[in-house]
C-alpha positions as CSV (number, residue, x, y, z in Angstrom):
1,M,-61.6,6.5,-14.7
2,D,-61.1,4.4,-11.5
3,I,-61.7,0.7,-11.4
4,N,-65.3,1.0,-9.9
5,Q,-66.3,3.4,-12.6
6,Q,-64.9,1.0,-15.2
7,K,-66.9,-1.9,-13.8
8,E,-70.1,0.2,-13.7
9,Q,-69.5,1.1,-17.4
10,F,-68.9,-2.5,-18.3
11,S,-72.2,-3.5,-16.7
12,N,-73.9,-0.8,-18.7
13,V,-72.4,-2.2,-21.9
14,Y,-73.6,-5.7,-20.9
15,L,-77.1,-4.4,-20.4
16,Q,-76.9,-2.5,-23.7
17,A,-75.7,-5.6,-25.6
18,V,-78.5,-7.9,-24.2
19,T,-81.2,-5.2,-24.8
20,T,-80.0,-4.5,-28.3
21,V,-79.9,-8.1,-29.4
22,A,-83.3,-8.6,-27.9
23,G,-84.7,-5.8,-30.1
24,Y,-85.6,-3.2,-27.5
25,S,-84.5,0.3,-26.8
26,L,-83.0,1.7,-23.6
27,Y,-83.7,5.0,-21.8
28,K,-82.0,6.4,-18.9
29,P,-83.6,8.7,-16.3
30,F,-81.7,12.0,-15.8
31,V,-81.8,11.4,-12.0
32,D,-81.8,8.1,-10.2
33,D,-83.7,9.0,-7.0
34,D,-86.2,6.1,-7.2
35,S,-83.8,3.2,-7.7
36,V,-84.2,3.2,-11.5
37,D,-81.0,3.2,-13.5
38,W,-82.4,2.1,-16.9
39,G,-85.6,1.6,-18.7
40,V,-86.3,-0.9,-21.5
41,A,-89.0,-0.1,-24.1
42,A,-90.6,-2.3,-26.7
43,K,-92.4,-1.1,-29.8
44,G,-95.8,-2.5,-30.3
45,G,-96.4,-5.7,-28.5
46,T,-98.4,-8.9,-28.9
47,G,-100.7,-8.6,-26.0
48,P,-103.3,-6.2,-24.6
49,I,-100.6,-3.9,-23.3
50,R,-99.0,-2.0,-26.1
51,A,-95.4,-0.7,-26.0
52,P,-94.5,-2.5,-22.8
53,R,-91.8,-1.1,-20.6
54,L,-89.5,-2.4,-17.8
55,E,-87.4,-0.4,-15.4
56,L,-84.4,-1.8,-13.6
57,Q,-81.8,-1.1,-11.0
58,L,-78.4,-2.2,-12.3
59,K,-75.7,-3.4,-10.0
60,S,-72.3,-4.9,-10.6
61,T,-69.7,-6.7,-8.5
62,S,-66.6,-8.7,-8.8
63,R,-66.9,-10.2,-5.3
64,D,-67.5,-13.9,-4.9
65,I,-71.2,-13.9,-4.1
66,Q,-72.3,-17.1,-5.8
67,D,-72.7,-20.7,-4.8
68,D,-74.0,-23.7,-6.8
69,N,-77.6,-22.5,-6.9
70,S,-77.8,-18.8,-6.3
71,I,-76.0,-15.4,-5.9
72,R,-76.4,-13.4,-2.7
73,Y,-76.1,-9.7,-3.3
74,P,-76.1,-7.2,-0.4
75,L,-78.5,-4.5,-1.6
76,K,-78.8,-1.1,0.1
77,L,-82.0,-0.8,2.1
78,K,-83.3,2.2,0.1
79,N,-83.0,0.2,-3.2
80,Y,-84.7,-2.8,-1.6
81,D,-87.6,-0.7,-0.3
82,D,-87.9,1.1,-3.7
83,L,-87.9,-2.2,-5.7
84,R,-90.3,-4.2,-3.5
85,M,-93.3,-1.9,-3.9
86,D,-96.0,-3.5,-6.0
87,D,-98.0,-0.4,-7.2
88,F,-95.7,0.9,-10.0
89,A,-97.2,1.6,-13.5
90,I,-94.0,0.2,-15.0
91,P,-92.6,-3.1,-13.5
92,R,-89.2,-3.0,-11.9
93,I,-86.4,-5.6,-11.5
94,L,-83.0,-5.8,-10.1
95,V,-80.1,-6.9,-12.4
96,V,-76.8,-7.8,-10.8
97,V,-73.8,-8.3,-13.2
98,L,-70.9,-10.4,-12.0
99,I,-67.6,-9.1,-13.4
100,P,-64.1,-10.6,-13.2
101,E,-61.9,-8.9,-10.7
102,T,-59.3,-8.0,-13.4
103,L,-60.9,-5.9,-16.1
104,E,-58.5,-7.4,-18.7
105,D,-60.3,-10.7,-18.1
106,C,-63.7,-9.1,-19.0
107,L,-63.2,-8.8,-22.7
108,T,-61.4,-10.7,-25.4
109,Q,-61.4,-9.9,-29.1
110,S,-60.3,-11.6,-32.2
111,E,-61.2,-11.1,-35.9
112,P,-64.3,-13.4,-35.7
113,E,-65.6,-12.6,-32.3
114,L,-65.9,-10.2,-29.4
115,C,-66.4,-12.0,-26.1
116,M,-67.6,-10.4,-22.9
117,R,-66.9,-12.4,-19.8
118,S,-69.6,-11.6,-17.3
119,C,-73.0,-12.7,-16.4
120,G,-76.0,-10.8,-15.2
121,Y,-78.8,-12.2,-13.0
122,W,-82.3,-10.7,-12.5
123,S,-84.9,-10.8,-9.8
124,S,-88.2,-9.1,-9.1
125,L,-88.4,-7.9,-5.6
126,R,-92.1,-6.9,-6.0
127,G,-94.1,-7.8,-2.9
128,M,-91.1,-8.8,-0.8
129,A,-91.5,-8.4,2.9
130,D,-90.6,-5.3,5.0
131,T,-87.3,-5.8,6.9
132,Q,-85.9,-4.7,10.3
133,N,-82.5,-4.3,8.7
134,T,-81.2,-0.8,8.9
135,S,-78.7,-0.6,6.0
136,A,-78.8,-3.5,3.6
137,V,-80.7,-6.6,2.7
138,T,-79.1,-9.7,1.1
139,V,-81.1,-10.6,-1.9
140,T,-80.9,-14.2,-3.1
141,I,-81.2,-14.6,-6.9
142,P,-81.4,-18.1,-8.4
143,R,-78.6,-18.8,-10.9
144,T,-81.3,-19.9,-13.3
145,N,-82.4,-16.3,-13.5
146,Q,-79.6,-15.3,-16.0
147,F,-80.3,-11.9,-17.6
148,T,-80.1,-13.1,-21.2
149,V,-81.7,-12.1,-24.5
150,A,-84.3,-14.9,-24.2
151,A,-85.0,-14.0,-20.5
152,L,-85.5,-10.3,-21.4
153,Q,-87.8,-11.2,-24.3
154,S,-89.8,-13.4,-22.0
155,I,-90.2,-10.7,-19.4
156,M,-91.2,-8.1,-22.0
157,E,-93.7,-10.5,-23.6
158,G,-95.2,-11.2,-20.1
159,I,-95.6,-7.5,-19.5
160,S,-97.3,-7.2,-22.9
161,Q,-99.7,-9.9,-21.7
162,G,-100.3,-8.1,-18.3
163,V,-98.0,-10.4,-16.3
164,Q,-95.6,-8.5,-13.9
165,P,-92.2,-10.0,-13.4
């Protein structure tokens, strides 16, 4: 497996860990032709929408794309256009996982703990403006939008209440 495949797999594991601890299941479309890499599904729900779902485009990078307040990720135009539409039955978000350049720095393990060194950030592009760009759009995600267990639970609870991310 080459380094880019390893980084992609690591971001998948990050997503799986967050989703599992949050108490949701994951599903993966057989083909990603609509900028959906993964889906998150909840059982039941506390609001008027039962069994809420969320779909996401998962990206990872080890480039230095963060400043004090945000990360700036260059997203392919096709993905941007697919994710900015606002008429999907299932809401969609972008998740960008920042990974250390050296894979050995991604994971440490000892008897009491397994530590993953990476951080994911999420953003809804729903309703974003059309662009004149021809290949990519740089998406700015606030660093406060960490993709954590609590954040995912909040997003899913919002969907259950009829609130789109």
